[in-house]
ROFI-278996 format. One line per 3 residues: number of its first residue (from 1); their letters; for each residue x, y, z of N, C-alpha, C, CB. Coordinates in steps of 0.1 Angstrom, whole numbers. Glycine has a CB too. Layout:
// residues N
NUM> A> X Y Z X Y Z X Y Z X Y Z ~ ... .
This chain:
// residues 326
1> MDY> -177 179 -151 -172 165 -153 -179 156 -143 -157 165 -152 ~ -190 151 -147 -198 143 -138 -191 130 -135 -212 140 -145 ~ -183 124 -144 -177 111 -141 -168 112 -130 -170 106 -154 .
4> LKN> -163 124 -127 -153 125 -115 -161 125 -102 -146 138 -117 ~ -174 124 -102 -181 122 -90 -178 108 -84 -196 124 -92 ~ -174 99 -93 -170 86 -89 -156 88 -83 -170 76 -101 .
7> PMA> -154 85 -70 -140 87 -64 -129 79 -70 -141 85 -50 ~ -133 68 -77 -123 59 -83 -119 64 -97 -129 45 -84 ~ -127 73 -103 -124 78 -116 -110 85 -117 -135 87 -121 .
10> RYV> -102 82 -127 -89 88 -128 -90 100 -138 -79 77 -133 ~ -82 110 -135 -83 122 -144 -68 125 -149 -88 134 -137 ~ -67 124 -162 -54 128 -169 -55 143 -173 -51 119 -181 .
13> PKH> -46 151 -168 -47 166 -171 -45 169 -186 -38 173 -162 ~ -51 179 -191 -49 183 -204 -36 191 -205 -61 191 -210 ~ -32 194 -217 -19 201 -220 -19 214 -213 -16 202 -234 .
16> FEV> -29 222 -214 -29 235 -209 -30 235 -193 -41 243 -214 ~ -36 224 -188 -36 223 -173 -22 219 -168 -46 212 -169 ~ -15 211 -175 -1 208 -171 7 221 -172 5 197 -181 .
19> EQL> 5 229 -182 12 242 -182 9 251 -170 9 250 -195 ~ -4 251 -166 -8 258 -154 -1 253 -142 -23 258 -153 ~ 0 240 -141 7 234 -129 21 237 -129 5 219 -129 .
22> CEL> 28 238 -140 42 242 -141 44 256 -135 47 241 -155 ~ 34 265 -139 35 279 -134 32 279 -119 24 287 -141 ~ 22 271 -114 19 270 -100 30 266 -91 7 261 -98 .
25> YAI> 38 256 -96 49 251 -88 62 257 -92 50 236 -91 ~ 62 267 -101 74 274 -105 86 265 -109 79 283 -93 ~ 83 256 -118 93 246 -122 97 249 -137 88 232 -121 .
28> GDL> 95 261 -142 99 264 -156 87 261 -166 111 256 -159 ~ 91 263 -178 81 261 -189 80 247 -193 84 270 -201 ~ 68 242 -196 66 228 -201 73 226 -214 51 225 -202 .
31> VNI> 81 216 -215 88 212 -228 80 200 -234 102 209 -225 ~ 77 190 -226 70 178 -231 63 171 -220 81 169 -238 ~ 52 165 -224 45 155 -215 50 142 -220 29 156 -216 .
34> DEE> 59 135 -212 66 124 -216 58 111 -217 78 122 -207 ~ 52 107 -205 45 95 -205 37 94 -191 54 83 -206 ~ 27 85 -192 20 82 -179 27 70 -173 5 79 -182 .
37> LGG> 31 71 -160 37 60 -153 26 52 -146 47 66 -142 ~ 30 41 -140 21 32 -133 13 38 -122 28 20 -128 ~ 2 32 -119 -7 37 -108 -21 32 -110 -7 53 -108 .
40> LFN> -25 24 -99 -39 18 -100 -50 29 -98 -40 7 -90 ~ -48 37 -87 -58 46 -83 -55 60 -88 -59 47 -68 ~ -42 64 -88 -38 77 -92 -32 78 -106 -28 83 -81 .
43> VNL> -32 90 -111 -25 93 -124 -11 99 -121 -33 102 -133 ~ -1 92 -126 13 97 -124 19 101 -138 22 87 -117 ~ 20 114 -140 24 119 -154 38 124 -153 14 129 -159 .
46> KIT> 47 118 -161 61 123 -162 62 134 -172 71 112 -166 ~ 68 145 -168 69 157 -177 83 162 -177 59 168 -173 ~ 87 169 -187 100 176 -188 97 191 -190 108 171 -200 .
49> TTS> 104 199 -182 103 214 -182 117 220 -185 96 220 -169 ~ 117 233 -186 130 239 -188 140 238 -176 128 254 -192 ~ 134 233 -165 143 232 -153 146 217 -149 137 239 -141 .
52> GQY> 140 208 -156 142 194 -153 130 185 -156 147 192 -139 ~ 131 173 -150 120 163 -151 112 161 -138 126 150 -156 ~ 99 160 -139 91 159 -128 79 149 -130 84 173 -124 .
55> VIR> 73 146 -119 61 137 -120 49 144 -113 63 123 -113 ~ 38 146 -121 26 151 -116 17 140 -111 18 160 -127 ~ 13 141 -99 4 130 -93 -10 135 -91 10 125 -80 .
58> IHS> -19 130 -99 -33 134 -97 -40 123 -89 -41 136 -111 ~ -43 126 -77 -49 116 -68 -63 113 -72 -49 122 -53 ~ -67 101 -68 -81 97 -70 -90 105 -60 -83 81 -68 .
61> GLS> -103 103 -61 -111 110 -51 -111 103 -37 -125 110 -56 ~ -102 94 -35 -101 87 -22 -91 94 -13 -97 73 -24 ~ -84 104 -17 -75 111 -9 -82 122 -1 -63 117 -17 .
64> SKN> -76 126 10 -82 137 18 -72 147 22 -89 131 31 ~ -76 159 24 -67 170 29 -61 167 42 -75 183 30 ~ -69 162 52 -63 159 65 -52 148 64 -74 154 74 .
67> HLN> -55 138 56 -45 127 55 -32 132 49 -50 115 47 ~ -33 140 38 -22 146 31 -13 155 41 -26 154 19 ~ -20 163 48 -13 172 58 -6 164 69 -23 182 64 .
70> AEK> -12 154 74 -6 145 84 6 137 78 -16 136 90 ~ 4 133 66 14 126 58 27 134 57 10 122 44 ~ 25 147 54 37 156 53 45 156 66 32 170 50 .
73> VKL> 38 157 77 45 158 90 53 145 92 35 160 102 ~ 47 133 89 53 121 91 65 119 82 44 109 89 ~ 64 124 69 76 123 60 87 131 64 71 127 46 .
76> EKL> 84 143 70 95 151 75 102 145 87 89 165 79 ~ 94 138 95 100 130 106 109 119 101 89 124 115 ~ 105 112 91 113 102 85 126 107 79 105 94 74 .
79> LEH> 125 119 73 137 125 68 147 128 79 134 137 60 ~ 142 133 90 151 136 102 158 123 106 142 141 113 ~ 153 112 104 159 99 107 167 93 95 149 89 112 .
82> EIP> 169 102 85 177 98 73 171 86 66 191 95 77 ~ 157 85 66 150 75 59 146 81 45 138 69 67 ~ 150 75 34 149 81 21 135 81 15 158 75 11 .
85> VLI> 127 91 19 113 92 14 113 103 3 103 95 25 ~ 105 101 -7 103 111 -17 92 121 -14 101 104 -31 ~ 96 133 -10 86 143 -5 82 152 -17 92 151 7 .
88> PLY> 69 154 -18 64 163 -29 69 177 -27 48 163 -29 ~ 70 184 -38 74 198 -38 62 207 -34 79 202 -52 ~ 66 219 -30 55 229 -26 52 238 -37 60 237 -13 .
91> TKE> 40 243 -37 37 254 -47 44 266 -44 21 256 -47 ~ 44 276 -53 52 288 -50 46 296 -39 53 297 -63 ~ 33 293 -35 27 300 -24 29 292 -11 12 301 -26 .
94> GYY> 37 280 -12 40 273 0 31 262 4 41 282 11 ~ 22 258 -5 13 247 -2 18 233 -6 -1 249 -9 ~ 15 223 2 20 209 0 13 202 -12 18 201 12 .
97> FSK> 1 207 -16 -7 201 -27 -15 212 -33 -15 189 -22 ~ -21 209 -45 -30 218 -51 -42 210 -55 -24 226 -64 ~ -52 216 -62 -64 209 -66 -67 212 -81 -76 213 -57 .
100> LHN> -72 201 -87 -76 202 -101 -89 194 -103 -65 197 -111 ~ -100 200 -106 -113 193 -108 -116 185 -96 -112 185 -121 ~ -115 191 -84 -118 184 -72 -109 172 -69 -132 180 -72 .
103> RFV> -97 171 -75 -87 161 -72 -75 168 -67 -84 153 -85 ~ -69 162 -56 -57 167 -51 -45 164 -60 -54 161 -37 ~ -36 174 -62 -25 172 -71 -12 175 -63 -26 183 -82 .
106> QLT> -2 166 -65 11 168 -59 22 166 -71 14 158 -48 ~ 33 172 -68 44 172 -78 57 168 -71 45 186 -85 ~ 64 159 -77 77 155 -72 88 156 -83 77 141 -66 .
109> YFV> 100 156 -79 111 154 -89 109 140 -95 125 156 -83 ~ 113 138 -108 113 125 -114 127 119 -109 112 125 -129 ~ 126 108 -102 138 102 -97 141 89 -103 138 100 -81 .
112> QGY> 153 85 -106 156 73 -112 163 63 -102 165 75 -124 ~ 161 51 -105 167 41 -96 165 27 -103 161 41 -82 ~ 170 17 -96 168 3 -101 155 -3 -95 181 -5 -98 .
115> SFN> 148 -11 -103 136 -17 -98 140 -30 -91 127 -20 -110 ~ 130 -35 -84 131 -48 -77 135 -59 -86 118 -51 -69 ~ 145 -67 -82 150 -78 -91 150 -91 -83 163 -75 -97 .
118> FSI> 143 -91 -71 142 -103 -63 155 -109 -58 135 -114 -72 ~ 165 -100 -56 177 -104 -50 176 -105 -35 189 -95 -54 ~ 185 -113 -29 185 -115 -15 189 -102 -8 196 -126 -11 .
121> EQV> 198 -95 -14 203 -82 -8 191 -72 -8 214 -76 -16 ~ 183 -71 -18 172 -62 -19 162 -65 -8 166 -62 -33 ~ 158 -77 -7 147 -80 3 153 -78 17 142 -95 1 .
124> YNM> 165 -81 19 171 -79 33 171 -64 36 186 -84 33 ~ 175 -56 26 175 -41 28 160 -36 30 182 -34 17 ~ 151 -42 23 137 -38 25 132 -40 39 127 -45 15 .
127> GKL> 136 -52 45 133 -55 59 140 -46 68 136 -69 62 ~ 152 -43 66 160 -34 75 155 -20 75 175 -34 70 ~ 151 -15 63 146 -1 63 132 0 69 146 4 49 .
130> LKR> 124 -11 67 111 -11 73 111 -10 88 103 -23 68 ~ 121 -17 94 123 -16 108 126 -2 113 133 -26 113 ~ 135 5 105 138 19 109 126 28 107 150 23 100 .
133> FHD> 118 25 96 106 33 94 97 32 106 99 28 81 ~ 94 20 110 85 18 122 91 24 134 83 3 124 ~ 103 22 137 110 28 149 109 43 149 124 23 150 .
136> ALM> 111 49 137 111 64 137 97 70 140 115 68 123 ~ 86 62 137 73 67 138 65 60 150 65 65 126 ~ 73 53 158 66 45 169 58 54 178 77 37 177 .
139> DAK> 64 65 182 57 74 191 49 86 185 68 80 201 ~ 48 85 171 41 95 164 26 95 167 43 94 149 ~ 20 107 166 5 108 168 -2 100 158 1 123 168 .
142> EIP> -15 97 161 -24 90 152 -24 99 139 -38 88 158 ~ -26 92 128 -27 99 115 -42 97 110 -17 94 104 ~ -49 107 105 -62 104 100 -63 93 90 -68 117 93 .
145> LPF> -73 84 91 -73 73 82 -76 77 68 -85 63 87 ~ -69 71 58 -73 74 44 -87 69 42 -63 68 34 ~ -94 75 32 -107 70 28 -107 55 24 -113 79 17 .
148> WSN> -96 51 18 -95 37 13 -80 33 14 -100 36 -2 ~ -78 21 17 -64 15 18 -65 0 17 -57 20 30 ~ -54 -7 16 -53 -21 15 -52 -27 30 -42 -26 7 .
151> YPS> -54 -18 40 -53 -23 53 -66 -31 57 -50 -11 63 ~ -65 -43 61 -76 -52 64 -83 -49 77 -73 -66 62 ~ -88 -38 80 -94 -35 92 -107 -43 94 -98 -20 93 .
154> NDV> -110 -46 107 -122 -54 110 -135 -48 103 -124 -55 125 ~ -136 -35 103 -147 -28 98 -148 -30 83 -147 -13 101 ~ -137 -29 76 -137 -30 61 -141 -45 57 -124 -26 55 .
157> LKE> -135 -54 64 -137 -68 61 -152 -72 63 -128 -77 70 ~ -157 -67 75 -171 -70 78 -181 -63 68 -175 -65 92 ~ -178 -51 64 -187 -44 55 -186 -51 41 -182 -29 53 .
160> GLQ> -174 -54 37 -173 -61 24 -181 -74 24 -159 -64 20 ~ -179 -82 34 -186 -95 35 -202 -93 35 -182 -102 48 ~ -206 -83 43 -221 -80 43 -226 -76 30 -224 -69 53 .
163> RLK> -219 -69 22 -223 -65 8 -224 -77 0 -213 -55 2 ~ -215 -87 1 -215 -99 -7 -228 -107 -3 -203 -108 -4 ~ -231 -107 10 -242 -116 15 -256 -110 12 -240 -118 30 .
166> ENQ> -257 -97 13 -270 -90 13 -272 -82 1 -271 -82 26 ~ -264 -72 -2 -266 -63 -13 -264 -70 -27 -257 -51 -12 ~ -256 -80 -27 -252 -86 -40 -254 -101 -41 -237 -83 -43 .
169> KEL> -263 -106 -33 -265 -120 -33 -270 -126 -46 -274 -124 -21 ~ -276 -118 -54 -281 -122 -67 -270 -123 -77 -292 -113 -72 ~ -259 -117 -74 -247 -116 -84 -238 -128 -82 -240 -103 -82 .
172> HKE> -238 -134 -71 -228 -144 -67 -234 -158 -65 -220 -140 -55 ~ -225 -168 -67 -229 -182 -63 -230 -182 -48 -219 -192 -69 ~ -240 -188 -43 -242 -189 -28 -230 -197 -22 -255 -196 -25 .
175> TDV> -225 -207 -29 -214 -214 -23 -201 -206 -22 -211 -227 -32 ~ -199 -196 -32 -188 -188 -31 -188 -178 -19 -186 -180 -44 ~ -200 -172 -17 -202 -163 -6 -200 -171 7 -216 -156 -6 .
178> KEV> -205 -183 8 -203 -191 20 -188 -194 23 -211 -204 20 ~ -181 -196 12 -167 -199 13 -159 -187 19 -161 -203 0 ~ -163 -175 14 -157 -163 19 -160 -161 34 -161 -150 11 .
181> ERL> -173 -163 37 -177 -162 51 -170 -172 60 -192 -164 52 ~ -168 -184 55 -161 -194 63 -147 -190 66 -162 -208 56 ~ -140 -186 55 -126 -181 57 -125 -169 66 -120 -179 43 .
184> YFK> -134 -160 64 -134 -148 73 -135 -152 88 -146 -139 70 ~ -144 -161 91 -145 -164 105 -133 -173 110 -158 -172 108 ~ -128 -181 101 -117 -189 105 -104 -181 108 -113 -199 94 .
187> VME> -102 -170 100 -91 -161 102 -93 -152 115 -88 -153 90 ~ -105 -146 115 -107 -135 124 -109 -140 139 -119 -127 120 ~ -115 -153 140 -116 -158 154 -103 -161 160 -125 -171 153 .
190> QWI> -93 -162 152 -79 -164 158 -71 -151 159 -71 -174 149 ~ -76 -141 152 -69 -128 151 -74 -118 162 -70 -122 138 ~ -88 -117 163 -94 -107 172 -91 -110 186 -109 -106 169 .
193> GND> -86 -101 193 -82 -103 207 -67 -104 209 -89 -115 213 ~ -61 -113 200 -47 -115 201 -39 -103 195 -43 -127 193 ~ -46 -95 186 -39 -84 180 -35 -73 190 -48 -78 169 .
196> RYL> -42 -72 201 -39 -62 211 -25 -63 217 -49 -62 222 ~ -19 -75 215 -5 -77 220 6 -73 210 -4 -92 224 ~ 2 -69 199 11 -66 188 17 -52 189 5 -69 174 .
199> TKS> 29 -50 185 35 -36 184 29 -28 173 51 -37 182 ~ 26 -16 176 19 -7 167 28 5 164 6 -2 172 ~ 27 11 152 34 23 148 26 29 137 49 20 143 .
202> VIH> 30 40 132 25 45 119 31 36 108 28 60 116 ~ 23 29 101 29 19 91 28 25 77 21 6 92 ~ 36 20 68 35 24 54 22 21 48 47 18 46 .
205> GDW> 17 8 50 4 4 46 4 -2 32 -5 15 46 ~ 15 -1 24 15 -6 10 30 -10 7 10 4 0 ~ 36 -17 17 50 -21 16 52 -33 7 56 -23 31 .
208> HPW> 54 -30 -5 57 -41 -15 69 -37 -23 45 -44 -23 ~ 75 -46 -30 87 -44 -37 87 -33 -48 92 -56 -43 ~ 75 -29 -53 75 -20 -64 71 -6 -59 64 -24 -74 .
211> NVL> 72 -4 -46 70 9 -40 83 15 -35 60 9 -29 ~ 94 9 -40 107 14 -36 116 14 -49 114 6 -25 ~ 126 23 -49 137 23 -59 150 20 -52 137 36 -67 .
214> FNR> 159 13 -59 172 9 -54 183 16 -61 173 -7 -54 ~ 195 16 -54 207 21 -61 214 8 -66 216 29 -51 ~ 226 10 -72 233 -1 -79 238 -11 -69 244 5 -87 .
217> NDE> 238 -7 -56 243 -16 -45 231 -24 -39 251 -9 -35 ~ 219 -23 -45 207 -29 -39 202 -23 -26 210 -44 -38 ~ 207 -11 -23 202 -4 -12 190 5 -16 213 5 -5 .
220> IKY> 181 8 -7 169 15 -11 173 30 -12 158 14 0 ~ 170 35 -24 173 49 -28 161 58 -24 176 51 -42 ~ 149 54 -27 137 61 -23 125 52 -20 133 70 -35 .
223> ILD> 118 56 -10 105 49 -7 94 58 -13 102 48 9 ~ 84 51 -20 74 58 -27 60 55 -21 74 55 -42 ~ 50 64 -24 36 61 -23 32 59 -8 32 49 -31 .
226> FDF> 27 70 -2 23 70 12 8 72 14 30 81 19 ~ 0 69 3 -14 71 4 -21 62 15 -20 67 -10 ~ -15 51 18 -22 42 28 -16 43 42 -21 27 23 .
229> MQK> -7 53 44 -1 54 57 -11 56 68 9 66 57 ~ -9 49 79 -19 50 90 -13 42 102 -33 43 86 ~ -19 44 114 -15 37 126 -20 22 124 -21 44 139 .
232> GEC> -11 13 127 -15 -1 126 -4 -10 132 -18 -5 112 ~ -7 -23 131 3 -33 136 15 -33 127 -3 -47 137 ~ 27 -32 132 39 -33 124 39 -46 116 52 -33 133 .
235> IHD> 34 -56 121 34 -69 115 26 -69 102 28 -80 124 ~ 17 -59 100 9 -59 88 18 -55 76 -2 -48 89 ~ 28 -46 78 37 -42 67 45 -55 63 46 -31 71 .
238> MAY> 49 -62 73 57 -74 70 49 -85 62 63 -81 83 ~ 36 -87 67 27 -96 62 24 -93 47 15 -97 70 ~ 22 -80 45 18 -75 31 29 -78 21 14 -61 31 .
241> FLW> 42 -76 26 53 -78 17 54 -93 14 66 -74 24 ~ 52 -102 24 53 -116 22 41 -121 13 52 -124 36 ~ 30 -115 15 19 -118 6 22 -114 -9 6 -110 10 .
244> AIR> 29 -102 -11 32 -97 -24 41 -106 -31 37 -83 -23 ~ 50 -114 -24 60 -122 -31 56 -137 -30 74 -120 -24 ~ 44 -140 -27 39 -154 -24 41 -163 -36 25 -154 -20 .
247> NEE> 40 -158 -48 41 -166 -60 55 -168 -66 32 -161 -71 ~ 65 -163 -59 79 -164 -64 84 -178 -61 88 -154 -58 ~ 92 -184 -69 97 -198 -67 105 -199 -54 105 -202 -79 .
250> NTE> 112 -189 -51 121 -189 -39 115 -180 -28 135 -184 -42 ~ 101 -180 -27 94 -171 -18 99 -173 -3 80 -173 -19 ~ 102 -185 1 106 -187 14 120 -182 17 105 -202 18 .
253> ELG> 129 -183 8 142 -178 9 142 -163 10 151 -182 -2 ~ 134 -157 1 132 -142 1 126 -137 14 124 -137 -11 ~ 115 -144 18 109 -141 31 118 -142 43 97 -149 33 .
256> RHF> 126 -152 43 136 -154 54 146 -142 55 143 -167 53 ~ 151 -138 44 161 -127 44 154 -114 47 168 -127 30 ~ 142 -112 42 134 -100 45 132 -98 60 121 -100 38 .
259> LRG> 128 -109 67 126 -109 81 139 -108 89 118 -121 86 ~ 149 -114 83 163 -113 90 167 -98 89 173 -121 82 ~ 164 -91 78 167 -77 78 159 -69 88 165 -72 64 .
262> YGS> 147 -72 90 138 -65 99 143 -67 113 124 -70 98 ~ 148 -79 117 152 -81 130 143 -90 138 155 -68 138 ~ 146 -92 151 138 -102 159 124 -97 161 145 -104 172 .
265> LSI> 114 -106 160 100 -104 163 97 -109 177 91 -110 152 ~ 86 -104 183 82 -109 196 76 -123 194 71 -99 202 ~ 74 -130 204 68 -143 204 54 -143 198 68 -150 218 .
268> KEV> 47 -132 202 33 -131 197 33 -127 182 26 -120 205 ~ 43 -119 177 43 -116 163 46 -128 155 54 -105 161 ~ 56 -136 159 59 -149 152 46 -157 151 70 -156 159 .
271> ELL> 39 -159 163 27 -167 163 17 -162 154 22 -167 178 ~ 15 -149 153 4 -144 145 8 -140 130 -1 -131 151 ~ 20 -142 127 24 -138 113 16 -146 102 39 -141 111 .
274> PLA> 14 -159 103 6 -166 93 -8 -160 92 5 -181 96 ~ -14 -156 104 -27 -150 104 -27 -136 98 -33 -150 118 ~ -16 -129 100 -15 -115 95 -15 -116 79 -3 -108 100 .
277> IAR> -8 -126 74 -7 -127 59 -21 -132 54 4 -138 55 ~ -27 -141 61 -41 -146 57 -50 -134 57 -46 -157 67 ~ -49 -125 67 -58 -114 68 -56 -104 56 -55 -106 81 .
280> ASL> -43 -102 52 -40 -94 40 -46 -100 28 -25 -93 38 ~ -46 -114 27 -52 -121 16 -67 -120 16 -47 -135 15 ~ -73 -122 28 -87 -121 30 -93 -108 25 -91 -124 45 .
283> FFL> -85 -97 27 -90 -84 23 -95 -84 8 -78 -74 24 ~ -88 -91 -1 -91 -90 -15 -104 -99 -18 -79 -95 -23 ~ -106 -109 -9 -119 -116 -11 -131 -107 -6 -119 -129 -2 .
286> CTS> -130 -102 6 -141 -94 11 -144 -82 4 -138 -91 26 ~ -134 -75 -1 -136 -62 -8 -139 -64 -23 -124 -53 -7 ~ -141 -77 -28 -146 -79 -41 -159 -71 -43 -147 -94 -44 .
289> SFV> -166 -70 -33 -179 -64 -34 -179 -49 -36 -187 -66 -21 ~ -167 -43 -35 -166 -28 -37 -163 -24 -52 -156 -23 -28 ~ -159 -33 -60 -154 -30 -74 -166 -29 -83 -144 -40 -79 .
292> ANP> -163 -24 -96 -174 -22 -105 -180 -35 -110 -168 -15 -117 ~ -172 -46 -111 -178 -59 -115 -175 -69 -104 -172 -63 -129 ~ -183 -69 -94 -180 -77 -82 -181 -92 -85 -190 -74 -71 .
295> AHE> -190 -97 -94 -191 -111 -97 -178 -116 -103 -202 -114 -106 ~ -173 -109 -113 -160 -113 -119 -148 -112 -109 -157 -104 -131 ~ -148 -102 -101 -137 -100 -91 -138 -111 -81 -139 -86 -84 .
298> LNK> -149 -115 -76 -150 -125 -66 -145 -138 -71 -164 -127 -60 ~ -149 -142 -83 -145 -154 -90 -129 -154 -91 -151 -156 -104 ~ -124 -143 -95 -109 -142 -96 -102 -144 -83 -105 -129 -103 .
301> QII> -107 -137 -73 -101 -137 -60 -102 -150 -53 -106 -126 -51 ~ -113 -157 -55 -115 -170 -49 -104 -180 -54 -129 -176 -51 ~ -102 -179 -67 -91 -187 -73 -77 -184 -68 -91 -186 -89 .
304> EQK> -75 -171 -66 -62 -166 -62 -59 -167 -47 -59 -152 -66 ~ -69 -164 -39 -67 -162 -25 -71 -174 -16 -75 -150 -20 ~ -82 -181 -20 -87 -192 -12 -76 -203 -9 -99 -198 -18 .
307> PYI> -69 -208 -19 -60 -219 -16 -48 -214 -7 -54 -225 -29 ~ -44 -201 -9 -33 -196 -1 -37 -194 13 -29 -182 -7 ~ -50 -189 16 -54 -187 29 -55 -201 36 -68 -180 30 .
310> EWL> -61 -211 29 -62 -224 35 -48 -230 39 -70 -233 26 ~ -39 -227 30 -25 -232 33 -19 -225 45 -16 -230 21 ~ -21 -212 46 -16 -204 57 -22 -209 71 -19 -189 55 .
313> LSP> -34 -213 70 -41 -218 82 -38 -232 86 -56 -216 81 ~ -32 -239 77 -29 -254 79 -17 -255 88 -27 -261 66 ~ -15 -266 95 -3 -268 103 10 -266 95 -3 -282 109 .
316> DGK> 10 -271 83 22 -270 75 25 -255 71 21 -278 62 ~ 14 -248 67 16 -234 64 20 -226 76 3 -228 59 ~ 14 -228 87 18 -220 100 32 -223 103 9 -224 111 .
319> MRI> 36 -236 103 50 -240 107 60 -233 97 51 -255 106 ~ 58 -233 84 67 -228 75 68 -213 75 64 -232 61 ~ 57 -206 78 58 -191 79 65 -187 92 43 -185 78 .
322> KAL> 62 -194 103 68 -191 115 83 -193 114 62 -199 127 ~ 87 -204 107 101 -207 106 109 -196 99 103 -220 98 ~ 102 -188 90 109 -177 84 114 -167 93 99 -170 74 .
325> AT> 108 -166 105 111 -155 115 119 -160 126 98 -149 120 ~ 123 -173 126 131 -179 137 144 -184 133 122 -190 144 .
């Protein structure tokens, strides 16, 4: 399967392969392949067997053995702190994952819950649980970096920008690339150096409202998707959540309750919060160069991200974001 040499290629298992996985994980005989659930990079396949309902997760080629093994240790630590993470099942030989066509495979119970409905209670509880997540892993060892994540590291931002400027300059309008470069320097000259004062932990790395399930009381029932887990600034998880809800009509009210749930931030965290959000937004501009159609992606991201970054860097934007945390 040559197309799987592309790490971004998704693989949906065939019927007989699903049957083999049922045997490997000792979950009974396959009754039905129900549906494919959401997932940008990974394939998540809901199945029914004679013992219940499960989800088969076929990772993209961006996952690594070292990261998965380290992830397991961190999830067990979170469970010790009664933080509701959904941990994959083990194979009957006791392995945390298996492989199929050079793709890592994991299997979990199919769990039900309520989706995000933009309620004040839900965002408050997301902030509250995120604080517990960070505290539980504050002293944890470094975790191997995933091959890819949404974390806007200096290296990824620089590499993405260089690809736009040099490798792909014939694909893009020169003015667009210059705009990305201008925003990059405007954000990073205020970020680099100051970030050393920020609290760090093992972060979730993809903390947005659709990576959790709630119970009927708007409390978090399960945290999902740990592919981007890594050591980083706690403020990044907060910033990424605020970025994810930026287009909601009541985004400021939601953001205020989310941060109230998280608890007090340091003076430096409050000061850098607008920049942390801008950095999360900048990621999608710079990494336009990594996708299959970079010209289309850059055009789209400039429309979506540029006005937001400029607002975040403006006196009004900085004041209003900081006010959410005070």
